[in-house]
N, C-alpha and C positions, 0 to 999 in steps of 0.2 A: 666677130670676135678676134682679138690678136692672137697670133701664133708664136710658138718657139719653133724656129727652123732648125732641124738637127741634120747635120752634114754626115751622112753614115755610109758605110762601105757594105753593100749587100753581100759580098763574098766572104764576109767574116761577121757573123752577128756579134754586135758589141754591147751586151745588155748593161754594163756599167754606164755607157754614155746615155743610152735610150732610157733607162730607169731613172738616172738622175735628171734628164730632161722632163720626165713625167712628174717627178717629185716638185721640180721647180714650176711647172705649168700649173700644179695644184695650188701652190702658194701664190702664184701671180695671177691666177684665174685666166689661163690661156689654154689654147689648144695645142696640139703637137702635130707638126709636119715633117715627116721623114723624107730626106731628099738625096738623091745620088745621080751621079752623070755616068755614062759608060761610052766607050769608044771601041773601035774594031782593032785596036793595037793596045798592047800592055801600057799601063799608066800607073804612077804612083798614086795610091788611093788616100782617102781623108784619113783613115785610121792606121796607116802604115802597115797595112796588110800586104800579102804577096799579090802581085799582079795577077790577072786572070783573064782568060780569052777563051771563046767558044762560038766558032762559026760566024755567020753573017750578022748583019745589023739587026735583022728580025729576031734571031735567036738570043742575041745579047739583050735586046729590049725585053723579050719574054722572061729570060732568065732573071734580069734585074727585077723586073715586076714581080716575079714569083718569090723571089728571095725577100724583097720588101714587103711584100704581103705577109709572109711568116713573121717577120720582125714586128709588123704592126699588130698582127693577131696576138702575139706573146705579150706585147706591150699593153694592149687593151686588157688581157687577162691580169697583168700585174696591177694596173690601175683598179680594176674591179675588186681584186683581193685588198688592195690598200684602202679603198673607199667602199666598203660593203653598205647594202641597204639603198633606200630611195634618196639619192642626193646627187648634186651636180658633179660631173666628171669631165675631164678633158677629153675631147674628141681627138683620135688619132687618125691622120690621113697620110698617105704616101704618094711620092710623084718620083719619076726618073726621067731624064732626057739624055739624048745623044749629044756628043760634041764637047766644046770647051767649057770648063768650070767657070771661068770668068763671065762669059756671055750668058750662060744658063742662070748664074747667080743673079746677075743683073735683072734677067727677066722675071725670076721668082720674086724679087725684092719690089719689083714695079707692080706685079700682079696680086701679091698677098700682102696682108696686114701684120708685118712682122715685128714682135717685140724685141726678140734677141735671136742671134745665131749661136748654136753650140756645135763644137767639134771636139774630138777626143785625141789624146796621144797616149799610146800604150808604153812608151819607152822613156821619152824625155820629160823633163818637168814642164808644166804649162808655160812658164815664163820663158824658159829657153827655147821652147817650140815657137812661141810668138816672135822671138828676136831672129831666130836662124831657120825656121821651117819654111820651106818654099811654098807649099800648099796654104799654109796659114797666112803668109804674107800676101798671097794672091787673094785670098778671101778678104782680109782686113783692107786691102787696097781698093776693092770693089763694094765693100760693105757701107751702108748708111745707118746701121743699126749696131748696138753692142755686139761683140763677139767674145763669147765665154769658151776658153780652152780648158778642158779637164784632163788631168792625168788619170790613169786607171784606178779604180777602187776608190773613187771619191764619194764622200757623203756630205750633203749640205748641212747635216746637224753638227759636223765638226767645225764649221765656220762660226766663230763667235765675234771675230774682229776682221775687218777689210782694211787694207792700207792702200791709199790712193796717192800716187806720186804725182807732184805738181810743180811747175815752175813759175806759178802765179800768172799763168796765161789766162785771160778772162774767158777763153772758150773752155777752160777746165770747169767753169761753173755749171755749165749745162750737164757735163758728166757727173759732177758732184750731186747735183739736184736730183738726176735719175738714180744715183746710187742711194741717196737718201730714201727715195721711194722703195727701193729693194730692200734697204736695211729694215724698214718698218714691216714689209712683209714676211722677211726672212729671219727677223730678229737678231741682227748683228749690229755691233758698234762700228763706227767709221772713223778712221784716223787719216788725217792728211799728213804727208811728208814732203818737204822741200829739199832737193838735192841741190846744196849750195856749192857751186864751183868756186874754188879759190881765185879764179881769174875773173869772177863777176864783178862789175862796177857796183859798188855798195849803194851809192846815191841813186842810180836807177832802179837797182832791185827794191830798196826801201820804198820808192814811190809805187811801183807796180804791186808790192807786197800789201801796201796800205790800201790801195783801190781794191785789190782782191778780197781782203778780209772785210772791208766795208760792205761789199756785194754779198759776201758769204753770210753775213747776218741775216739776210732775207730767206736763207734756206732753213726751214723748220725741221730739225733733227736734234733731238736733246743729247745724244751721246756721239757728238763729232768733236774730235780733238785734233791738235796739230803739233808738229815738231819738225826739227830740221836735221839734216845729215850734211856735215862739212868734209871738203876734201874730194879728191878725184877717184878714191877707190870705192865707187858707189856699190859694186857688187858685194864686196866684203861687208860693208856698212849695212846693206839691205839683209844680207844673211844674219848678221847679229841682231838687227832690229826685229826680223821676224821671229827669231828664236825667243828674244827677251820679252817681246810684247804678245806673244802667242797669236800671230797673225795666222789667219786661215785661208786669205785670198788676197792677191795682189790686183791693183787696177791702176790704169793710166789712160790718157788721151794719146791717140797715136798721131804724131807729126814726124815724118820720115827724116827730116833734117834738124829736129829739135835737139837741144843739147843733152837732155836726158837720154835720148835713144842712141845718140853718139856714144855717150859714155857708157851705156849698158852693152854696147856691141863691141868693146874693147876685148882683146883676146884674153886678158886676164879675168874679166868678168864672165866670159863665156865659160870657162871652167868652173867658176864659183856658182853660177846658176844651175849647174847640173846637180848641185847639192840642195837646191831650193825646190823641193818637189810639192808646189802649190799650183793651184789653179790661177789663171789669170783672166781678168775681163778687160777687154780693149774697147775703148770708145773711139770710133773713127772720127777725124777732124771734120769730116763733112756729114756728121751725123744728123738725121732728120728726127 
C-alpha cells in the first residue's frame, strides 16, 4: 500500500502535522511513515525546532527511535479514536537514519511506495517556506513525489478550493491530473491560474495555451475552472485572488528557472507571501 511520508522532528512532537497526515491518509487510503534524520552535530530540523544533541551516534539513534515511537503511538491512538469499530485504518510506522537529509530521502523514496511527502512549518506560510526555506528546497530538489508543506493549525476541512499556478507547460498536466484525483477524494474544487508576464510573446503563448487546454479536456474533473493574472506584481495579485476566491491551498509544478518561480522570488513578493498563510503542494518536475 502507498504511504504518506511525514518528515518530522522527534525533538519536538508536532501533532498538527502528524494528525493532518493521518487525516489525509484516511481519505487517500494510504499508510503513514514517520521519518527523521539525526546527526552528531546540531542541525536545522524539519519543523524549525531548536537543535538538539546528546552523546554519541548510538545514543542519538536510540533517542530518535524512542521519540518517534512515542509520536507513532500517539498517532495510532488518534486514528483509533477517529475511526472506531471494525474498519480499515492507516498503519503508522516510523524510521530514522543518521546522516544527510538528501541521501536518506533518496533512499526512502527508492525503497518505499510513497504517495506524497509532508512537512510542516510553524512560523512561515507554506508558500513562503517553499520559496525561501533551505530544508524545503532540499526536499523538493530530491523528491519525485508531491511535497505538501503545511503551516501550523491546518485543517483539511477548511480547503474548499485549490489554486494551481500554470504557465501552460505540458508537464503541468500530470500535476493537474493528480490534483484532480486528490480533489475527488478530498472534495475540493480546482482552479487553474496563469500568470501572464507582460513581456510574454502573445503568439507563442496562444499556441501553447491552446495545446494545453486541448489536452486538459482529457482530465475528468467537473469543478475545474481557469483564469489569468496579468502583470509583474504576481505576489499582490495572488494575495487578492486567494482572498476573493476563498482559496484554501496553493499548488504548482516546480521548475527552478521557470518564469513563475523567478517572479515569486522577487523581494516585493517575499514580503507579500508572509501574509498568505496557506499550505502549498509542490509537484517536482521529475515526478514519477
